[in-house]
C-alpha positions in Angstrom: 0.0 0.0 0.0 1.4 3.4 -1.0 2.0 6.2 1.5 -0.9 8.2 0.0 -3.3 5.3 0.5 -2.1 4.8 4.1 -2.7 8.5 4.7 -6.3 8.3 3.4 -7.0 5.3 5.6 -5.7 6.9 8.7 -7.6 10.1 7.9 -10.9 8.2 7.4 -10.4 6.3 10.7 -9.7 9.6 12.5 -12.9 11.1 11.2 -14.9 8.1 12.3 -13.3 8.2 15.8 -14.1 11.9 16.1 -17.7 11.5 14.9 -18.3 8.8 17.4 -17.3 11.0 20.4 -19.4 13.7 22.0 -19.1 17.3 20.8 -16.5 19.6 22.3 -17.3 21.4 25.5 -19.4 24.5 25.7 -17.4 27.5 26.8 -17.7 27.3 30.6 -15.6 26.9 33.7 -16.6 23.3 34.3 -13.9 20.7 34.2 -15.9 18.4 31.9 -17.8 18.5 28.6 -21.3 19.9 28.5 -23.4 18.7 25.7 -26.8 17.1 24.7 -28.1 15.0 21.8 -30.4 16.4 19.1 -33.0 14.6 17.0 -30.3 13.3 14.6 -28.5 11.7 17.6 -25.6 14.2 17.2 -23.8 15.4 20.3 -24.1 19.2 20.3 -22.6 21.8 22.8 -24.9 23.0 25.5 -24.6 25.3 28.5 -23.7 23.6 31.8 -26.7 22.5 33.8 -24.8 21.6 37.0 -21.3 22.6 38.2 -19.2 21.3 41.1 -19.6 23.5 44.1 -18.0 21.6 47.0 -15.9 18.4 47.7 -16.4 16.8 51.1 -14.1 14.1 52.5 -14.3 12.1 55.6 -11.2 13.9 56.9 -12.9 17.2 56.4 -15.9 15.9 58.4 -13.6 14.8 61.2 -14.3 11.1 61.0 -11.1 10.0 59.2 -10.8 9.0 55.6 -13.6 7.0 54.0 -12.3 3.7 52.8 -14.0 2.4 49.6 -17.4 3.9 50.4 -20.1 2.0 48.4 -23.4 3.9 48.8 -25.1 7.1 50.0 -28.7 7.9 50.8 -30.6 11.0 51.9 -33.7 10.6 54.1 -36.9 12.7 54.2 -35.4 15.0 56.8 -32.4 15.8 54.6 -29.9 13.7 56.6 -27.1 12.1 54.5 -26.0 8.5 55.2 -22.7 7.3 53.8 -22.0 3.6 53.7 -18.3 3.5 54.5 -17.7 -0.1 53.5 -14.0 -0.3 54.2 -14.5 1.0 57.7 -17.6 -1.1 58.2 -19.7 1.8 59.4 -22.5 4.2 58.5 -21.8 7.9 58.8 -24.8 10.1 59.3 -24.5 13.8 58.4 -26.9 16.7 58.5 -27.6 19.2 55.7 -24.9 21.6 57.1 -22.3 18.8 56.8 -22.0 18.2 60.5 -21.6 14.6 61.6 -24.6 13.5 63.7 -23.4 10.0 64.6 -21.4 7.0 63.4 -23.2 3.6 63.4 -20.6 0.8 63.4 -22.4 -1.7 65.6 -25.7 -2.6 67.2 -26.9 -4.7 70.1 -28.7 -8.0 69.2 -29.9 -10.4 71.9 -27.8 -8.6 74.5 -24.6 -8.9 72.4 -22.8 -6.4 70.3 -22.9 -7.1 66.6 -21.4 -5.2 63.6 -21.2 -5.0 59.9 -18.9 -6.7 57.4 -18.4 -4.9 54.1 -21.9 -3.2 53.9 -22.6 -2.2 50.3 -26.0 -0.4 50.3 -28.8 1.0 52.4 -32.2 2.7 52.5 -34.0 4.9 55.0 -37.8 4.8 54.9 -40.2 7.6 55.8 -40.2 6.5 59.5 -36.4 6.8 59.7 -35.8 3.0 59.8 -32.5 2.0 58.3 -32.2 -1.1 56.0 -28.5 -1.9 55.6 -27.2 -4.5 53.0 -24.6 -6.2 55.2 -23.0 -8.0 52.2 -20.3 -10.2 53.6 -22.5 -11.2 56.6 -25.2 -12.3 54.1 -28.0 -10.3 55.6 -30.0 -7.1 55.6 -29.9 -5.4 59.0 -32.9 -3.3 60.0 -32.3 -0.6 62.6 -34.5 2.1 64.2 -33.8 5.7 63.6 -31.6 5.8 66.8 -29.6 2.8 65.7 -31.4 0.2 67.9 -31.8 -3.3 66.5 -35.2 -4.3 65.0 -34.6 -7.5 63.0 -32.4 -9.3 60.4 -33.3 -10.6 56.9 -31.0 -13.6 56.4 -30.7 -16.5 54.0 -34.1 -17.0 52.5 -35.6 -20.4 52.1 -37.7 -21.2 49.0 -38.2 -23.9 46.4 -37.5 -21.5 43.7 -34.0 -20.8 45.0 -31.0 -23.0 44.1 -29.9 -25.3 46.9 -26.4 -23.7 46.8 -27.6 -20.1 46.7 -25.7 -17.9 49.1 -27.5 -14.6 50.1 -25.2 -11.6 49.6 -27.3 -8.4 49.4 -25.7 -5.4 47.8 -28.6 -2.9 47.4 -31.9 -2.4 49.1 -35.0 -0.2 48.9 -38.4 -0.2 50.6 -41.9 0.9 49.5 -44.6 2.5 51.6 -46.1 -0.9 52.3 -42.8 -1.9 53.9 -42.1 -4.4 51.2 -38.3 -4.8 50.9 -36.6 -5.1 47.5 -33.0 -6.5 47.5 -30.4 -6.9 44.8 -28.2 -9.8 45.6 -24.9 -10.9 44.1 -25.1 -13.6 41.4 -28.9 -13.3 41.4 -29.9 -13.3 37.7 -33.6 -14.1 38.2 -34.4 -10.5 39.2 -34.9 -8.3 42.2 -35.6 -10.3 45.4 -38.8 -9.2 47.2 -39.5 -9.7 51.0 -42.7 -8.9 53.0 -42.6 -6.5 56.0 -41.7 -9.4 58.3 -38.7 -10.3 56.1 -40.1 -13.4 54.5 -39.0 -14.0 50.9 -42.0 -13.8 48.5 -40.5 -14.0 45.0 -38.7 -12.0 42.2 -39.7 -8.9 40.3 -38.4 -7.4 37.0 -36.4 -10.3 35.6 -34.1 -9.1 32.8 -34.8 -10.6 29.4 -32.1 -12.6 27.6 -30.7 -11.1 24.4 -30.0 -14.2 22.4 -27.2 -14.3 19.8 -28.8 -16.4 17.0 -25.4 -16.7 15.2 -23.9 -18.4 18.3 -27.1 -20.5 18.6 -26.6 -21.7 15.0 -23.0 -22.7 15.6 -24.0 -24.6 18.7 -26.0 -27.0 16.6 -22.7 -28.1 14.9 -20.4 -27.8 17.9 -18.8 -30.5 20.1 -19.5 -30.7 23.8 -16.2 -29.1 24.5 -16.9 -26.2 22.2 -20.3 -25.7 23.6 -18.9 -25.5 27.1 -16.6 -22.7 26.0 -19.5 -20.7 24.5 -21.3 -17.9 26.3 -24.3 -19.0 28.3 -27.6 -17.3 27.6 -28.3 -16.0 31.1 -29.8 -12.7 32.2 -27.7 -10.0 33.6 -27.7 -8.6 37.1 -29.3 -5.4 38.3 -26.8 -2.8 39.7 -29.0 -0.5 41.8 -32.6 0.4 42.7 -34.6 3.4 43.9 -38.3 3.9 44.5 -40.6 6.9 43.7 -43.5 8.3 45.7 -46.0 6.1 43.9 -44.2 2.9 44.8 -42.7 2.2 41.4 -39.2 0.7 41.6 -36.5 2.1 39.3 -33.7 -0.3 38.5 -30.4 -0.1 36.6 -28.9 -3.0 34.7 -25.2 -3.8 35.1 -24.8 -4.9 31.5 -23.8 -1.9 29.3 -25.1 -3.7 26.2 -28.6 -4.2 27.5 -31.5 -2.9 25.5 -33.2 -1.8 28.7 -30.5 -0.6 31.1 -33.1 1.4 33.1 -36.5 0.0 34.2 -39.5 1.3 36.1 -41.3 -1.6 37.6 -45.0 -1.6 38.7 -46.2 -3.7 41.6 -46.7 -6.6 39.1 -43.0 -6.4 38.1 -43.8 -5.1 34.6 -41.5 -2.4 33.1 -43.6 0.7 32.5 -40.8 3.2 31.9 -41.8 5.7 29.2 -39.4 6.0 26.3 -40.9 8.7 24.1 -37.7 10.7 23.6 -35.6 10.8 20.4 -33.7 7.8 21.6 -33.7 5.1 24.3 -32.9 5.8 27.9 -29.3 4.4 28.0 -26.9 7.2 28.7 -24.5 8.2 25.9 -25.8 7.6 22.4 -22.5 8.0 20.7 -19.2 7.0 22.2 -15.6 6.0 21.2 -15.3 2.3 20.5 -12.2 2.2 22.8 -14.4 3.4 25.7 -17.7 1.6 25.1 -21.3 2.4 26.0 -22.5 3.8 29.3 -22.5 1.5 32.3 -25.4 2.6 34.5 -24.7 1.8 38.2 -27.2 4.0 40.1 -30.5 5.8 39.6 -32.1 8.5 41.6 -35.7 9.6 41.4 -36.3 13.3 41.8 -39.2 15.7 42.1 -41.2 16.7 39.0 -41.1 13.2 37.5 -37.3 13.5 36.7 -34.7 10.8 37.4 -30.9 10.7 37.0 -28.7 7.8 36.1 -25.0 7.5 36.9 -22.6 6.2 34.3 -19.5 4.7 36.0 -17.8 4.2 32.6 -17.4 7.9 31.8 -18.5 9.4 35.2 -21.4 11.3 33.7 -24.9 11.9 35.1 -27.8 11.8 32.6 -31.1 13.3 33.7 -34.4 12.4 32.0 -38.0 13.6 32.4 -40.9 11.1 33.0 -41.4 10.8 29.2 -37.9 9.7 28.5 -36.4 12.9 27.1 -32.8 13.5 27.9 -32.7 16.9 29.7 -29.0 17.4 30.4 -25.6 15.7 31.0 -22.9 16.7 33.4 -19.9 15.2 35.2 -16.8 13.5 33.9 -13.7 11.4 34.8 -10.3 13.0 35.5 -8.0 14.0 38.3 -9.4 17.6 38.3 -11.4 18.8 41.3 -15.1 18.3 40.6 -14.6 15.1 38.5 -14.7 11.5 39.4 -12.4 8.5 39.6 -15.0 5.7 40.5 -18.4 7.2 41.1 -20.8 4.8 42.8 -23.9 6.6 44.0 -26.0 9.7 43.3 -28.4 11.5 45.6 -30.2 14.9 45.8 -30.9 17.5 48.4 -33.3 20.1 47.0 -31.8 21.3 43.8 -28.3 20.1 44.7 -26.9 16.8 43.5 -24.5 14.7 45.5 -22.2 12.1 44.0 -20.2 9.6 46.0 -16.8 8.8 44.5 -15.4 5.5 45.8 -12.1 6.1 44.0 -11.4 9.5 45.5 -13.2 8.7 48.8 -15.2 11.9 48.8 -18.6 13.4 48.0 -18.9 16.0 45.2 -21.8 18.5 45.7 -23.1 19.9 42.3 -24.9 23.2 42.2 -27.5 24.0 39.4 -26.8 26.8 37.0 -29.5 29.2 35.9 -29.9 27.0 32.8 -30.4 23.8 35.0 -32.8 25.5 37.4 -35.0 26.7 34.6 -35.2 23.3 33.0 -36.0 21.7 36.4 -38.7 24.3 37.0 -40.3 23.9 33.5 -40.3 20.1 33.7 -41.9 20.2 37.2 -44.6 22.6 36.0 -45.4 20.3 33.0 -45.4 17.2 35.2 -47.9 18.9 37.6 -50.2 19.9 34.7 -49.3 23.6 34.7 -48.3 23.8 31.1 -49.4 27.4 30.7 -47.1 28.5 33.5 -44.3 26.5 32.0 -44.3 28.5 28.7 -42.4 31.6 30.0 -39.9 29.3 31.8 -39.3 27.4 28.6 -38.9 30.7 26.7 -36.2 31.7 29.3 -34.5 28.3 28.6 -34.5 29.1 24.9 -32.9 32.5 25.6 -30.1 30.6 27.3 -29.8 27.9 24.6 -31.8 28.4 21.4 -30.9 24.9 20.3 -32.7 23.2 23.2 -35.3 21.1 21.4 -37.2 20.0 24.5 -38.2 23.7 25.2 -39.8 24.0 21.8 -41.7 20.7 22.4 -42.7 21.9 25.9 -44.2 25.1 24.5 -45.9 23.2 21.7 -47.5 20.9 24.3 -48.8 23.9 26.2 -50.2 25.5 23.1 -51.8 22.2 22.2 -53.5 22.1 25.6 -54.8 25.6 24.9 -56.1 24.5 21.5 -53.8 27.0 19.8 -53.1 24.3 17.2 -51.6 26.5 14.5 -49.0 27.9 16.8 -48.3 24.5 18.2 -47.5 23.2 14.8 -44.7 25.7 14.5 -43.1 24.7 17.8 -43.3 21.0 17.3 -41.6 21.5 13.9 -38.8 23.4 15.6 -38.5 20.7 18.2 -38.5 17.9 15.6 -41.4 16.2 17.4 -43.2 14.3 14.6 -45.9 12.8 16.8 -46.8 16.2 18.4 -46.7 17.8 14.9 -49.1 15.2 13.6 -51.6 15.7 16.4 -51.5 19.5 16.2 -51.9 19.3 12.4 -54.9 17.0 12.6 -56.5 19.2 15.2 -55.8 22.3 13.2 -57.2 20.8 10.1 -60.4 19.7 11.9 -60.7 23.1 13.5 -60.2 24.8 10.2 -62.8 22.7 8.5 -65.3 23.2 11.3 -64.8 27.0 11.2 -65.0 27.4 7.5 -67.5 24.6 6.8 -70.3 27.0 5.7 -68.0 28.9 3.4 -66.6 25.7 2.0 -70.0 24.2 1.5 -71.2 27.4 -0.3 -68.2 27.3 -2.5 -68.7 23.6 -3.3 -72.4 24.2 -4.1 -71.5 27.2 -6.3 -68.9 25.2 -8.1 -71.4 22.3 -8.6 -74.0 24.8 -9.9 -71.5 26.3 -12.3 -70.4 22.8 -13.4 -74.0 21.7 -14.0 -74.7 25.0 -15.9 -71.7 24.4 -18.0 -72.7 20.8 -18.7 -76.3 22.0 -19.6 -74.9 24.7 -21.8 -72.7 22.1 -23.7 -75.7 19.8 -24.1 -77.9 22.6 -25.5 -75.1 23.8 -27.8 -74.6 20.2 -29.1 -78.4 19.8 -29.6 -78.5 23.1 -31.6 -75.6 22.0 -33.8 -77.2 18.6 -34.5 -80.5 20.3 -35.3 -78.9 22.8 -37.6 -77.1 20.0 -39.6 -80.4 18.1 -39.9 -82.2 21.2 -41.2 -79.4 21.8 -43.7 -79.4 18.3 -45.0 -83.2 18.3 -45.3 -83.1 21.6 -47.2 -80.5 20.2 -49.7 -82.7 17.2 -50.3 -85.7 19.3 -51.2 -83.6 21.4 -53.5 -82.6 18.3 -55.5 
């Protein structure tokens, strides 16, 4: 191959590499790229929605360094709980970043007991703590003051394998006190326990994505070759959260999954809305050397929004309840305000907290004006106040005129007000084909209804003109025929 051909090949590969990556950062002081995806699934620059405001470490809190912290949760009172796995303790902090207490042990049956590599926890509305005590193979339930209530240990059921070892890693609880647990090596789904801790079954089993090429080759393979092939088994869940209505949100540990985020109803059915331009799966375009997003945590927020944490690139993707990607922030690097190994995301008001296991700290993200306005508009739309959302969306467009979701939001509001003609314009700007079709059909029906009398009069008039013209042609033809007959009769008489 000549040097010229080699140059062309390298140039083409470079272009493909660049096109697969997100767009360059928007001009800002953030230590990471700020972008979003448009209708064509192109990464385009966008103003920053959240910026790092503070970094909090265990040493700063006066409790010593966190060692491999695994989870973080915020209760209804705004207290922050850090699962400090390496130190086998729970650190409880208030909203002013003052340590309230450290829970490293509890008294059970008159004896002191402790944790061994706790990996997750949840605090319900009553302040009860549910701690996934992983290496001890149990879920520890404590009262708000740290006093022991009960244990959920190795479940017994005919549907569980005889050699199954219970190792819970994540836990959440609904208002009915049903307990949902993600356990290591459990591919059947999320384990569900009743309020007394009795195992009652699985919910949300992941579907198997079968590779039919491999299935075909298995038909002609030897036993040894079959043993080396990949088994068609479901993948594990990585994290869970629950919303105010009792729907369980779960993330899938497999980056190649078709449904890396699920919203499970009480029957275990996935009811997550995916009406956006693209699926809810984090990055749409990525470098092949990096790979797709690996979603390891999900946090449900007010206004129907939820955020998912990508451990692969250290980014947070926030969606509304219809599956539209609202904004992206965060990143991996050694700079302050970025991550090494992010493991959990939480929220306090408008602030977002991310626990970084690699750096053993918590990064507090503050919303920019752009982020605040998006949150406000989405919440208004979610609560049915679309008319109030319009001026907020207009403010968003003044900050970023390329923000498609703002055009769609205004279009939906206009549609609710039956201003269909105006809605058509905004749906077109937002590239919302479904909304455009609905608005166009309604406008066409409205136009027809408003001008039906005029249209009917025009149709009747045109019909009358057409009939008159046809009658005129018939009469004219009759006269011509009669004239020819008279002429031929007159010639006969003359002869």
